Structure formats: C-alpha cells, structure tokens
PATORDO-958263 format. One record per residue: residue number from 0; residue in three letters; x, z, y of N, C-alpha, C in turn. Coordinates in pm, 1 decimal. Atoms other than C-alpha are relative to their C-alpha. Example, Ala and Ser with C-alpha at 12.3 -4.5 7.8 and 13.67 -1.06 7.14 Angstrom:
// PATORDO-958263
+-----+-----+----------+----------+----------+----------+----------+----------+----------+----------+----------+
!   k !   r !      nxx !      nzz !      nyy !     caxx !     cazz !     cayy !      cxx !      czz !      cyy !
+-----+-----+----------+----------+----------+----------+----------+----------+----------+----------+----------+
!   0 ! ALA !     89.0 !      0.0 !   -119.0 !   1230.0 !    780.0 !   -450.0 !     90.0 !      0.0 !    120.0 !
!   1 ! SER !    -82.0 !     -6.0 !   -119.0 !   1367.0 !    714.0 !   -106.0 !    -77.0 !     73.0 !    109.0 !
+-----+-----+----------+----------+----------+----------+----------+----------+----------+----------+----------+
This chain:
// PATORDO-958263
+-----+-----+----------+----------+----------+----------+----------+----------+----------+----------+----------+
!   k !   r !      nxx !      nzz !      nyy !     caxx !     cazz !     cayy !      cxx !      czz !      cyy !
+-----+-----+----------+----------+----------+----------+----------+----------+----------+----------+----------+
!   0 ! MET !    -38.5 !    -64.9 !   -125.1 !   2767.3 !  -8356.0 !  -7405.5 !    113.8 !     98.1 !    -26.6 !
!   1 ! LYS !   -112.0 !    -92.3 !      9.3 !   3041.1 !  -8109.4 !  -7337.3 !    -41.5 !    127.6 !    -72.6 !
!   2 ! ASN !     30.0 !   -125.9 !     67.2 !   3068.2 !  -7788.4 !  -7531.4 !    -16.6 !    112.1 !    101.9 !
!   3 ! PHE !     30.8 !   -114.4 !    -85.7 !   2981.3 !  -7447.0 !  -7391.0 !    117.3 !     35.9 !     90.4 !
!   4 ! GLU !   -116.8 !    -41.0 !    -77.1 !   3332.9 !  -7361.4 !  -7280.2 !     32.8 !    -99.7 !    110.3 !
!   5 ! GLU !    -28.0 !    101.4 !   -101.5 !   3380.6 !  -7691.2 !  -7097.3 !   -102.2 !      6.4 !    113.6 !
!   6 ! ARG !    103.1 !    -11.7 !   -103.6 !   3048.8 !  -7651.5 !  -6915.0 !     21.0 !    125.3 !     84.5 !
!   7 ! LEU !    -26.7 !   -123.1 !    -73.3 !   3135.3 !  -7293.1 !  -6820.3 !    118.4 !    -18.1 !     95.0 !
!   8 ! GLU !   -117.0 !     26.6 !    -84.0 !   3473.3 !  -7403.7 !  -6687.9 !    -39.1 !    -87.2 !    119.2 !
!   9 ! ARG !     46.4 !     86.8 !   -109.2 !   3303.1 !  -7676.7 !  -6483.9 !    -79.8 !     81.2 !    102.3 !
!  10 ! LEU !     78.5 !    -84.4 !    -90.1 !   3059.4 !  -7422.5 !  -6339.7 !     91.3 !     86.6 !     86.4 !
!  11 ! GLU !    -95.1 !    -81.4 !    -75.7 !   3348.7 !  -7198.5 !  -6237.6 !     72.7 !    -82.7 !    105.5 !
!  12 ! SER !    -70.0 !     84.3 !    -98.0 !   3529.6 !  -7487.8 !  -6068.7 !    -93.4 !    -40.8 !    113.5 !
!  13 ! LEU !     96.4 !     31.1 !   -105.6 !   3212.1 !  -7579.7 !  -5880.3 !    -14.3 !    117.9 !     96.1 !
!  14 ! GLY !      8.3 !   -119.1 !    -83.9 !   3186.2 !  -7222.1 !  -5755.1 !    120.1 !     12.1 !     91.8 !
!  15 ! GLU !   -121.4 !     -3.9 !    -82.1 !   3545.5 !  -7233.8 !  -5634.2 !     -4.6 !   -107.3 !    108.6 !
!  16 ! ARG !      7.6 !    111.1 !    -95.4 !   3482.6 !  -7568.7 !  -5467.8 !    -92.6 !     34.8 !    116.4 !
!  17 ! ILE !     97.4 !    -34.7 !   -103.6 !   3178.7 !  -7440.5 !  -5278.5 !     57.8 !    100.8 !     98.9 !
!  18 ! ARG !    -58.1 !   -104.4 !    -85.5 !   3382.6 !  -7148.3 !  -5140.9 !    110.2 !    -52.2 !     93.4 !
!  19 ! ARG !   -106.7 !     55.5 !    -85.1 !   3643.3 !  -7377.5 !  -4985.8 !    -51.3 !    -18.6 !    142.0 !
!  20 ! PRO !     45.5 !     12.6 !   -138.9 !   3626.7 !  -7372.8 !  -4606.2 !     -7.6 !   -144.9 !     49.5 !
!  21 ! ASP !     -4.8 !    138.0 !    -48.1 !   3693.2 !  -7747.6 !  -4575.7 !   -102.6 !    -92.0 !    -66.9 !
!  22 ! ILE !     98.3 !     83.2 !     68.3 !   3399.9 !  -7869.2 !  -4790.6 !   -115.3 !    -31.5 !     95.1 !
!  23 ! SER !    113.3 !     37.7 !    -85.3 !   3123.9 !  -8061.7 !  -4617.4 !   -128.2 !     60.6 !    -56.6 !
!  24 ! LEU !    128.4 !    -56.1 !     42.6 !   2769.6 !  -7932.8 !  -4631.5 !    -62.1 !    -85.3 !   -110.2 !
!  25 ! GLU !     56.1 !     90.5 !    100.6 !   2660.1 !  -8239.5 !  -4829.5 !     69.4 !     17.4 !   -135.4 !
!  26 ! ASP !    -74.5 !    -19.8 !    124.4 !   2935.5 !  -8195.8 !  -5088.4 !    -29.3 !    137.3 !    -61.0 !
!  27 ! ALA !     31.8 !   -134.1 !     49.0 !   2862.6 !  -7824.5 !  -5113.8 !   -137.7 !      1.3 !    -66.6 !
!  28 ! LEU !    134.2 !      6.3 !     56.1 !   2495.7 !  -7898.8 !  -5175.9 !     -0.5 !    -72.4 !   -133.6 !
!  29 ! LYS !    -10.0 !     73.3 !    127.1 !   2578.3 !  -8154.9 !  -5446.7 !     61.7 !     89.0 !   -108.3 !
!  30 ! SER !    -65.0 !    -89.7 !     95.7 !   2809.7 !  -7905.6 !  -5615.2 !    -93.8 !    112.6 !    -40.4 !
!  31 ! PHE !     95.3 !   -107.3 !     28.8 !   2546.3 !  -7634.0 !  -5588.7 !   -107.7 !    -48.7 !    -96.7 !
!  32 ! GLU !    103.0 !     56.6 !     88.5 !   2281.6 !  -7858.0 !  -5749.6 !     52.8 !    -18.6 !   -141.6 !
!  33 ! GLU !    -60.4 !     17.3 !    132.4 !   2515.5 !  -7947.6 !  -6034.2 !     21.3 !    135.8 !    -67.4 !
!  34 ! GLY !    -22.5 !   -133.6 !     53.9 !   2602.1 !  -7580.5 !  -6077.2 !   -127.6 !     64.5 !    -51.2 !
!  35 ! ILE !    128.1 !    -55.2 !     44.5 !   2236.1 !  -7478.7 !  -6100.8 !    -41.1 !    -62.0 !   -133.0 !
!  36 ! LYS !     34.2 !     67.6 !    126.3 !   2175.4 !  -7739.8 !  -6372.4 !     87.1 !     52.0 !   -114.0 !
!  37 ! LEU !    -91.4 !    -51.6 !    102.1 !   2482.9 !  -7622.0 !  -6562.6 !    -35.8 !    143.2 !    -38.7 !
!  38 ! ALA !     33.6 !   -140.0 !     26.8 !   2383.4 !  -7256.2 !  -6529.5 !   -124.0 !      9.1 !    -87.6 !
!  39 ! ARG !    122.8 !     -0.4 !     81.6 !   2038.2 !  -7329.9 !  -6673.0 !     29.5 !    -42.8 !   -143.5 !
!  40 ! THR !    -37.6 !     45.8 !    134.5 !   2189.4 !  -7519.8 !  -6965.3 !     76.0 !    108.9 !    -74.4 !
!  41 ! LEU !    -77.6 !   -107.7 !     61.9 !   2436.0 !  -7238.9 !  -7034.1 !    -90.0 !    116.9 !    -38.6 !
!  42 ! GLU !     92.8 !   -108.6 !     29.4 !   2155.8 !  -6982.9 !  -7017.4 !    -81.3 !    -30.9 !   -126.4 !
!  43 ! LYS !     73.9 !     40.6 !    120.4 !   1956.5 !  -7178.4 !  -7278.6 !     88.7 !     12.3 !   -123.9 !
!  44 ! ASP !    -93.3 !    -12.8 !    113.0 !   2264.2 !  -7194.6 !  -7503.4 !     16.6 !    146.6 !    -40.1 !
!  45 ! LEU !    -15.9 !   -142.6 !     29.5 !   2310.5 !  -6817.7 !  -7474.7 !   -125.8 !     58.2 !    -64.1 !
!  46 ! GLU !    124.5 !    -47.1 !     61.3 !   1944.2 !  -6758.0 !  -7556.5 !     -7.1 !    -41.4 !   -146.7 !
!  47 ! LYS !     -2.9 !     45.9 !    139.0 !   1985.8 !  -6967.0 !  -7873.4 !     93.0 !     88.6 !    -83.0 !
!  48 ! VAL !    -96.3 !    -83.5 !     71.1 !   2291.9 !  -6764.3 !  -7971.7 !    -58.2 !    139.7 !    -23.0 !
!  49 ! GLU !     61.3 !   -132.6 !     14.1 !   2110.2 !  -6434.2 !  -7906.5 !   -106.9 !     -0.6 !   -108.7 !
!  50 ! SER !    105.6 !     11.4 !    100.4 !   1818.3 !  -6551.0 !  -8118.6 !     59.5 !     -5.7 !   -140.3 !
!  51 ! ARG !    -64.8 !     11.5 !    131.8 !   2046.1 !  -6645.8 !  -8407.0 !     63.2 !    132.4 !    -42.0 !
!  52 ! ILE !    -61.6 !   -129.7 !     30.9 !   2230.6 !  -6314.0 !  -8384.0 !   -107.3 !     98.7 !    -44.5 !
!  53 ! GLU !    110.2 !    -88.6 !     39.2 !   1898.7 !  -6126.3 !  -8397.8 !    -46.6 !    -30.1 !   -141.8 !
!  54 ! ILE !     41.8 !     39.3 !    134.5 !   1797.6 !  -6323.7 !  -8705.6 !    101.4 !     48.5 !   -102.6 !
!  55 ! LEU !   -104.2 !    -41.9 !     94.0 !   2130.5 !  -6251.9 !  -8872.0 !      3.6 !    151.6 !    -16.4 !
!  56 ! MET !     -5.5 !   -145.6 !      5.6 !   2117.2 !  -5883.0 !  -8785.5 !   -125.5 !     60.9 !    -62.7 !
!  57 ! ASN !    126.1 !    -58.8 !     43.6 !   1750.2 !  -5824.0 !  -8868.0 !    -70.3 !    -75.8 !   -111.6 !
!  58 ! GLY !     67.7 !     84.9 !     96.3 !   1658.5 !  -6104.6 !  -9105.6 !     37.8 !     32.7 !   -142.7 !
!  59 ! PRO !    -31.0 !    -19.8 !    141.5 !   1669.9 !  -6129.1 !  -9482.5 !    146.7 !    -31.0 !    -30.1 !
!  60 ! GLU !   -139.1 !     21.1 !     41.0 !   2004.5 !  -6117.1 !  -9655.4 !     19.4 !   -142.6 !    -50.5 !
!  61 ! VAL !    -36.0 !    132.3 !     48.4 !   2174.1 !  -6449.5 !  -9722.5 !     65.5 !     16.9 !   -136.3 !
!  62 ! LYS !    -58.8 !     -6.6 !    133.9 !   2262.5 !  -6513.4 ! -10087.8 !    151.0 !    -18.2 !      9.0 !
!  63 ! ALA !   -146.1 !      8.4 !      2.4 !   2629.7 !  -6469.3 ! -10166.4 !     42.4 !   -143.7 !    -27.9 !
!  64 ! GLY !    -51.7 !    134.3 !     19.7 !   2821.8 !  -6794.1 ! -10139.7 !    -77.2 !   -106.8 !     74.2 !
!  65 ! THR !     78.5 !     97.4 !    -75.0 !   2556.0 !  -6963.1 !  -9927.2 !     23.3 !     21.6 !    149.3 !
!  66 ! PRO !    -24.4 !    -17.4 !   -142.7 !   2666.8 !  -7019.5 !  -9568.8 !   -131.0 !     -7.5 !     78.2 !
!  67 ! PRO !    122.5 !      4.7 !    -79.8 !   2397.3 !  -6948.5 !  -9308.9 !     -6.7 !   -129.8 !     79.4 !
!  68 ! GLU !     20.5 !    119.9 !    -79.6 !   2251.5 !  -7248.9 !  -9130.8 !    -39.6 !     41.4 !    141.0 !
!  69 ! LEU !     24.6 !    -49.9 !   -133.7 !   2286.1 !  -7153.3 !  -8768.8 !    -54.8 !   -106.5 !     94.0 !
!  70 ! GLY !     42.8 !    105.4 !    -90.2 !   2243.6 !  -7485.0 !  -8587.1 !      7.0 !     40.1 !    146.0 !
!  71 ! LEU !     -8.1 !    -55.0 !   -134.6 !   2365.0 !  -7322.2 !  -8267.8 !     -5.3 !   -102.8 !    111.3 !
!  72 ! PHE !     -6.6 !     95.9 !   -109.9 !   2442.8 !  -7624.4 !  -8056.7 !    -37.1 !   -138.5 !    -50.0 !
!  73 ! ASP !     47.6 !    127.6 !     51.4 !   2238.1 !  -7901.8 !  -8209.2 !     -4.1 !   -102.0 !    112.4 !
!  74 ! ALA !     -2.0 !    106.8 !   -102.4 !   2278.2 !  -8228.6 !  -8027.0 !   -133.6 !    -67.1 !      9.1 !
+-----+-----+----------+----------+----------+----------+----------+----------+----------+----------+----------+
C-alpha cells in the first residue's frame, strides 16, 4: 500500500474535495468514507511510531554498531 505521506496527501485532497460547493451528496459521502478509513490507518501508523519512540527513549541501550530493528511500517 501507499506510504504514510501519500496516504496523508490523499486524505487532505479528500477534505478539499468535500468542501467544494459543486460536489454531489453521494460523492461527498464516498469521499468522507474513504477519508475516515485513511484517518484510522494513519492513526495506527502514528501509534506504532510513538510506541517505537518510547522504546528507544526508555528502553535498554542498543549495542554500538548494531542498528535498531524498528519495523515501523511492516507490510
């Protein structure tokens, strides 16, 4: 699927689309539904990032030369 930035950009464009005065109610509803799904996905991604940051800030030190295994956006 798309990366975080692409999904966020899509959500922003959906918001702009819904605000247009010439959009039909049906199209606005479809855009709103898609936007809600995207917002939930983005929220889950942010929660994963927050969790990883907490681990990095509060967890045990990583050995020098060993990159941390974040797995932020696992497919």
